[in-house]
N, C-alpha and C positions, 0 to 999 in steps of 0.2 A: 176460142180464139185468142191463141197466147198474144201476151204484150209484147210491145218492140222493147229491145235493151236498149240504153243509151251508151256509146262506146267512149263518151268522155273528150269529146273533141281530137278524134283519130288517134287517141293513145299518146296525145302530149302530156307531160310531166313537170310541172312548175319548179318542182324542187330541183329537178336535175338542171333545167335552165338557170337558176339561181347559183348553182354548184360552178357550172361552168362560167358564168360570168367573174364568179368571184376569184376563180382560176385564173382567168384572164386578167382580170386587175392586178391579182399577185404579181404574174409575169412581167406586166407592164413596169409595176413597182420596182421589183429587182432589176429591170434592164436601164430603169432611170437611176437607180442609184449606182449602176456600175459605170456609167457613163459619165456622171458626175465625178465617181472615183478616180477614173481617166484621167477627166480634166483637172481635176486638184492635181493628182500626182505629177501630170507633165508639167502643171506650173511650178510646182516644187522643185521637180528636176532643174527646170530652166534657170530658177531662183538660185539654185545650188551649183551649177556647172558654169562651165567657160568664165572663170575669173578675169577681170579687166588687167591687161599685159600693160605693164609700164617699163620705161627704158630710158637712159640718158643719153642723148644724141650724141655721138663722138666719145662718149666716156668721160666728158671732161668738163670742168667747172672754171671758167677763165676769169680774170680779175683785170678790172681796169682802174685807173687812177684817176679821181678828180681833180678839177682845177681849184685853187684857192680860192675863196677863203679858208683860213683854218678852222676845226682842226683838219689833219690829214683825213682822208677817207677815199674808199674804193668801193668799187659795185662787184657783187658776186654775179655772173652771168651762166645761165645754163638751160637746156631746151629738155624740158619733159615728153617725151612721146607716149601716149596711151592708145592702143588697139584695142577694140571691142571684138573678138572673136564669134559671140553670137550672133544666130541670124534671127533672134527672137526677143531680143530684151536690148533694152537703153540702159546705160550705166552712168552713174553719177558718182565721183569721187569728190568730196566736199570737207571743208573744215580741216585744211590740211597743215600741219607743222612738220617743218622740215629742220632736221638736226644734221651737222656734220661731225664726223668722228675720225681722229686719227688714226694709225694703224696698233696703235698700242693701249685702244681703249675698246671694249666690247659695247657696241652699238644696242645693243638688246638691253642694256643697263634700265633699271627700274626708274631711274632717276636722269633720263636724258638732258635735263636742262642745265644741270649742275654738272655732268660729265661730257657733255658736247664742247666741240671748239667753238661752236657759234649756233643759235638756232633762231629759224624765223617764224614769227607767229602767223597764224592761219590768212590775217588780211594781205601779208607779203606774198602769198602763195595763190595763183588763181584757181577757182573750181574747176574740175574737170568733167565735162559732158560729153559722152560719146554716143553716137546714135549704133544701130546694129551692124556690125561687119565693116566698121570705119575706124579710121585712128586719125588724131588730133593731137598738134605741138602746142605745147604751153611754153612761151618764153619766159622764164623768170630774171628779174634784175633787181638786186637789193642793196641798198646803201650798207656799209658797215664801217665803224670806225674802232680805233684803239679800245674804246669803251666797250663796245660788243664784243671783241675779240681779242683781248688783252695778249695772249701768249703768242698768237700766230699772227698778229696783224704787221707787226713790223718785217717779218721776212717776206710775205707776200705783198707788202708794199712797196718792197725793195726788188721786185721781180722774180723772187723764188718758186719753186714747184713742190708740191707734196703730193707723194705717190700712196697709192694703196688706201685713199680716204673711202668712207664711208657715207653715204645720205641715207638717212633715216626719214621716213613718211609716216606720220600717223594722220589716219582720217577716217571718214565713214564712207562707205561702200555701199551704194545703194542700187540695186537692180531693179528694173521696172518692166513687166510684160506687160500682157494682154488685159484691158479693161482696168488699168491703173494699178493692179497688184503690185507690190512692192516689197522688198525685203532688204533691210539695213542692217549692217555689220560694221563694229569696227575692224578697221584693217591697217596692217603695218606692211609697208615695202622698204626692204632692204636694196640698196645700189653699190656694189662692193666694187674696190680696186678702181677707184675714180683717179683722175688726174687733176690736181687742183691748183691755180695760180699762174699766173702769167698772161698773155694775150691768146686770143684761138687761133691768130696766125703765125705763133710760134713754131720753129721746128719740132718741138716736142709733141705738138698736137697734130701733125700731119698726119693721116692716114689712120687715126687711132679709129677704133671701131664703137660702135653702140653698146652699152651694156645694159644688158637686161636684169631688171628687179624681181627679187624673189618675195612673196607675200606671207604673211601670217596674220591670222585673225586671235587675236588676245583673248584669253578668255576672261 
């Protein structure tokens, strides 16, 4: 009588199953890597795009005489409007130093403290925080004297106006997206052709338009 032949479990091949499992794991790993890569690139795109927009409301910087006692002093007053166009990131513009330049001086100078008409230290300018697709106004009012603005103080104190003045802002711009991911870069804004001096109710200031500021990222 012939002996029965063992078919090995209906022809199953363990090696073939191990190969299929390996392929599945490899495919799953590749898909996971692709998903992570897409997320990372999306975050990088958000961090790099849609810079914070800053403008000077009315394109003017008004001056207000302060009452005695001496020495004579006045305040520089202006309104910075910051708009965040991004729908995915909150933006912070902080540690801001402001410089004013007349029309004969380049605002891109490497020594702005020396070359400017007057400069305002970071504590004088409020930090700017703007949530997604919102705008905020930051009103700045800073006291100056003849000592801090020697060449230009007397004409401004006497009520004169200056045209084509440039305001330069140096600060750190931070973009924050999901899960606290941030990107911080030194950022400079140039707000050009401003009108400086006199009361905001003066005839010269009526009907003036907001002045947008161009931005640069110093190397």
